[in-house]
N, C-alpha and C positions, 0 to 999 in steps of 0.2 A: 503252031508251036511258037513262032515268032511273036504272035499276038500275046500269048501267055507270058512270054518273057517281058514284053513292054509293060504289061499290067503289073507284074512284080516289081519292075523298076520304078513305076510311078508310085506304087504303094510304098516302097522303101524311101523314095525321095520325099513323099508326103510325111512319112514318119520322121525322117531326118529334119525336115523343116519344123514340124511340131516340137521336136526335142530342142532344136536351136532356139525357137521362140520362147519356150518355157525357161530355158537356161538363161536367155537374155533378160527375161522379166525378173527372174530370181536374183540376178546379179545387179540389176538397176538400183541405185541408192534412192532412199526416200525417207519420209518422217517415220513411218512405221518401222522400217528396217533399222534406222538409227536408234529408236527407242528400244527395239529388241536387242540390239547389240550393246547399248550402254547401260541398260537397267541393271543387269546382274552385277557389274563391278561395284556399284555404289554400296549396297549392303555388305559386300565382301570387305571393302575398305574400312567400314565402320567397325567391323568385328576385329580386324587385325591391328589397327592403330588406335591406342588410347588417346584421349583428349589431353593436350598439354596443359600444365598448371597455369592459372591466371597470372600474368606478369606482375600485377600490382600487389599480390598477396605475398608476404615474406614466408620463407620456409620455416616450419615449426622447429623449435629446439629439440635436440635428441632426447628421447625419453629413457629413463633407467630401464634396465633389462626386466625388472619385476613388473612393469606396467604394460598393458596391452597397447599395440600400435593403433594410432588413430587413423581412420581411413580418410576423412576429409580434413583439409587444413583448418586450423583453429586460429582465432585472433591471438595476437602477441600478448603474453601474460604481463601483468603489472610487475614492477621491480621487486616488491616484497613477496610475490608469489612465484618467483622464477623457478623453472623446472629443475635446474641443477641442484637446488637446495637439498632434496631428499637424498641424492647420492652422497653429498657431503656429510649429512647426518648419519648415513649408513656406515661411513668409514671415517669417524672423527679422528683428527690427529692426536697423538698422545699429549696429555697436559704436562706443562713444565713442572718440575718439582717445586714445592713451596719453599721460599727462602727460610732458612733456619731463624728461629727467634734469637734475638740477641741475648747474651747472658746477662744476669742481674747486676746492677752496679754495686761496688763495695761500700760506697757511701752514697747518701742521697741528699744532694743540695736541694733547697726548696725551689730552685728555679730550673731544675733539670730532671733528675732521675727518679725512679720509683722508690718507695721506702724500702730500707733493708729489713731483713728478718732479725729482730732484736733478740739478744740472749735472754735466758730465764732470769727472773729476779731472785735475789738471795736475801736471807734474813741477816741483818747487820745492826750494830749499835755503835755509837760514837765512843771510842776509847777516851779515857780521861787524859787531860793535857800532860805532856812530858817533853823533855829535851834529851835527844840522843846525840852523843859525840862519837865520831868515828875517826879511824885512821884510813886514809885513802892511798892506795898504791896503784900506780899506772905504769904500763910497760915503758921502760926507758926513762922514767922520771923518778925523782926522790919522793918519799912519802909526804903526804900533805894532810891537812885536817878537813873533815867534812862534818856536816851538822844537819839535824832535822829537829824542828821545834814547832809545837802547836799548842794553842790554848783554847779552852772551851769556856763559854759563859751561857749557861742555860742550854738552849738548843743551838747556839751559834758557835762557830769555830773560826780560827785563823791559823794558817800554816805557812812556815818558811822552810825551804830545803835548799841545801847547797851540797852537791855530791856528784856521783857518776852520771846522773841524768841531767845535769846542768843546774841552773839557778831557777827555782820554782817558787811560786807563791799562790795560795788559794784561800778563799774564804767562802763561808756559806752557813748551812744549818743542817738539820736532820729531818728525815721524813720516814714514811713507812718502808722505804727501801734502804734506810741507813743514811750514810753520808750523802749530802746533797749540795754540791758546790754551786755558788752563784756567780763568781767571777774568779779568774785565774790569770796568771802570766807565766811565760816560760822563756828562758834564754839559754841556748846551747853555747858552748865555748866559742867565742869569737863571732857569734851571731847576734841578730837583732832580737828585741823583745817582742813576743807575739802575745797579744791580749785575747782572752776568751771570756764570753759572757753566756751564762745559761739562763734560758727563759722557758716558759711553758711551750712545748712544741718545737723549739728551735735552739740551736747553739750558734753563736756568732764567733768565728775564729778569724782574727786579722781582717775584720770587715766583711767577711763572707758568711752567709747563713747556711746552716745544715740542719738536718733533722735531729731532734732531741728524743730521749727516751728515759723512762723512769729507771733510776740506777746508774745513769751516766756519770762519768768521773773525768777529772783532769789527771795529769801525771802525778801530781802531788797528793791529791785526795785519794787516788787509787790505793796508796799505801795504808791510809786510814781505813778504807773500806775493807781491804783484806784482813787487817787486824780486827775490825769489828765483826767480820764473818766468823773468825775463830772464837771471839768472845761470845757470840750469840749461839752458834751451832757448829762445833768443830768438824762434824762429819761433812759439811759443805766443802771443806778443803780436801777433796778426794777426786781422783780422775782428772777431768779438764774443767777449769774455771774460765768462764767467758765474761768479759766486762766491756761495755761500750765506753771508749776512752777518747776524749778530745785531744788531738795532737796538732802540731802546726800544719800538717798537710791536710787535715780534715779528720772528723771522727772515724774511728775504726773499731771493729770488734777484736779486742786483744784476747788471746787464748793462752792460758798457763797450764802446763802439765804438772800435776803434783807427782814427783818422781819417787821420793823416798824421805824417810825420817833419818836424820843423821846428826851427829854431834860434831860441832866445829870448835876449834881452839880460838880463844879471844883473850885480850889483855885482862878481861874480867873472869877468866877461867873457861873451862869447856861448857858449852851451852847446847842443850838438845834443841833441834830445830826441825821444821818441816820445809823441805826444799821444793820450790816452784820454778819451772823453766818455761820461758815464753816460747811459744811455737811461732816461728817466723819463716818467711820465704828465703831462698838462697840469696845472699848479697845484702841482707838487712841486719842491723844490729840486734843482738839478743840480750834481754834482761833476765837475770836470775834473782830470786828473792828467798831469803831464809827467815822464816817466822819462828819465834820462840814461844811455844805453848806455856812454859813455866815462867815466862816474862811477859804475861798478858798478850801473847801473840804479837809482840812488837817486831818490826823488821830489823834484826840484829846484824844482818849482812846483806849487801847488794853487790851485784857484779854486772858490768856491761861489756859484752864482747863485740868489737867492731869488725866489719868485713875485711879490713886490712890486717887483722890479727892482733890489733891492740886490745888489751884487756885492762879494765879499771875495776878495782875491788875496794869497797869500803866496809870495814869491820868495826863493830861497836867497841868503844873503850869505856863509856860511862853512860848511865841512865839516871836522869833526875826527874822525879815526878813533879807535876804542878802543885803548888801549895793550895790547900783547900780554902 
């Protein structure tokens, strides 16, 4: 019995020694064990950590939402093909409103503005020479004399006027538009004399050039032109009459409203007339003209109303025809 127990103890001790030997061999470090322990982590690290971007390559500019994201970094674009341009085009800023065009000039100097829109042409013919004497009444002053005189020689004419419009002189001829002045002068009360010259395409007033037009007049020849319109075709003196007139400040389109036919008292008796009133802006003097159809459409009365309320009226007292 004791022998059997020793045998069992030896067997157990032998087993224990084998176990310890195997365990010691298994725990002893070596190249194979190191490879076995380190091999698995390498592929695991590659799968879990992405490669960092190359330090020398710049980050690509952000792409607009409509374009797909690029996986690999691309070279920097050239300045004219910069990526932000599409997003700017997709949402353009509102365009500023265009500046308004300037309005057209009232007169057109040859060295500045665009040509004005000229009035329509009228049929007119030169009235035969005559002398008209007037009585001139002015607010706050005693009556005085006024006069209008013109002569014709073939197609040529000369005119002198002294009345509510100042001291005027004009000379010229006739053409297919009627009275065609070639030179003129004008002097307002207390003012200097302003000379005017008419040429093809231009009018020179006080040394400054302006646009000319067929049918243009000075202040004196305007009266002859209106008279000639009545002599040629009376129905032209209806509605609004427009004439391009050279005045000291520069040529302008003067408009006259034909308001009514009326009979006015004069030292020569009552005279039937056609009344024309100049259309002017506020603060400008206004001219009125009474033409007498039964007196060859002569201007038998004129009136100038100033902005300060002063009114000057000249009314015919005598008419003398030019000797044939």
